[in-house]
N, C-alpha and C positions, 0 to 999 in steps of 0.2 A: 503495499500500499503505499502510495505518494504522499510525501510529508510539504504542509506548506506553511511558511513562517512568514508571519506579519507583526508587523510592530503597531500597538493602538496606545494612546493615551491612558494612563493610570486609573482615570476616574471612567472612562469607558470600559475597562476591564473591570472594573469593582461593579458597575452596572450589571454587565453581561453576569458574571457569576451572581448577583443578587436574582437576578430573572432569571436563571440556570436552576440556582437552589430552589427558587419559588415553585417550579415545574417539574422538579425530580430530575432534573440531567446534567450532565456534565456542559461545560461551556463550549467544547468540540460539537457535541450529540445537538446544542441549541443552535449551532450557528451552519451545521451542513445541510439542512433544507433549504437556505438562504444561497449558499456556494453552489448547489446541484442547479437551482432554479436561475442562477446567474450564468452559469453554462450552459441552459437548454437552449440550443437554435430557434426553436419553434415559441422561445418566451420573449413577451415583450419586457419593456423595464420592469425589474424584480418588484419593485413595490406597488405599480398598479393597479390591481383588484384589490388590495389590502388599503390603497389611498380612496379609492374610490366609494367602499365600503365603510370605511371612516368617515367621509366627508358625508354621507348621509347619515350615520350614524350621529355625527356631530351633530347636522341638521337637525334631525328629529326630536334630540334634546334640546337644545335651546328652545325647540317651540314650544315643546312640554316647559321647560324651566320658564319661561315667559307666560306662560299659561298659570303656571302655580304662583309664583312670584304676586300677581294679579291677585288671589284668591286668597295666599297665605305666605307673606313672606317668611314667618317661624318657619315652616314645612320647607320651605327653600333653602333656608338656613341650615336646618337638622340634615337634610336630603344631601347638600353639598359638603358637610363636617363627614358625611357616612363613606360619602364617595371618595372623597380625602383620604380616610383610613384605609379602606379598601386596596386603594392605587399604592398608597405606601407599605401596606400589609405585601404586595406583590412587588415590591422593589419597581415599580413605576412613577415613581417622584424624585427628582432629584434632591439631594442633600440639606440644600438649603429652604425646601418645602414641607419638608417632614416635619410633624409636631412632635 
């Protein structure tokens, strides 16, 4: 099996470690699917599909948040705190945003 060595910044590596740990895999296992997809000549830009899905989700959540904010600002604040905690638990927030 071939080996690829790349240099990445320490902060990025720590975020990759946290993300891998949160899903129960090694950093290499976490990265292999992205590398495989990048090498597939039938694939377009690696993140196109995920970006389109994420865009739709963000738009939907923005609409829901606007509706909740009008009805109950306290509920919106509580939901945002819950979301931040879940993102933090999964290593998806940068260190400066963690509480």
